[in-house]
N, C-alpha and C positions, 0 to 999 in steps of 0.2 A: 153246251157241250155235254157229252155223255159221261157216265161214271168212269170210263176208261180213257177219256181224253181231257185235256185241259188247254186253255189258251193262255200263254204267257206273253206279255208285251215288253218290248224293248223301246227305249227312246231312240229316235233316229241317230244312227252313228254310234250307239252304245252297245256294249256286250254285257252290261251289268243288269241283273234282275232286281226288281224292287224287293223290299223285305216281305211284302205280302205274297208276291209270286214265288219267292224262295220258300216261304212257309207252305204254300199250296203244293209245290213240287215235292218237298220233303214229306208232307202228309200223304200224298199219293204213293210215294216210294215206300214209306213205312207200312202202309196198308197192305202191300203185296209182297214185300221182301221175303217173308217166311212161307209164302204159298208155293208149294212144290210144282203146281201146275204152270207157274209163270217161269218160262225159260229165258225170256229176253224182254228187255224194255227198250223201245225204240223212240228216239226223239226226232221228229220231223220238223224242219223249219221252213216256213213259207214267208219270205220277207216281202214279196211284192205281188203276190197272187192271193185271191180268196181261198179259204180252206176248201179242199176239194170235196164235193158231195159224193163222188164215186171212189171207193177204196182202191179201185184198179187204175185210177188216174196216175200219170207219171209227170214229173216236172220237166220242163224244157232244160237242156244242158246248161244254158246261161243261169237259170235259177238254181240248179244243182251246185254249180260252182260258187254261187253266192252263199248258199246254205252251208257249205263245207268250210267257209272261212272262220 
């Protein structure tokens, strides 16, 4: 993953992050929270598809529904 992305893993059927993933997410947030150039942090969830190589890719509606749960 790049410096501006991170992969967090969930156990099947779980919505809880491991302590290591919580720490990684917190570290990324703390690194950018005071940067005035950062206006928004977006969390994208891909539960059943590989991470898209193309930033312009869009999820199918079924996957979007899964990600919003």
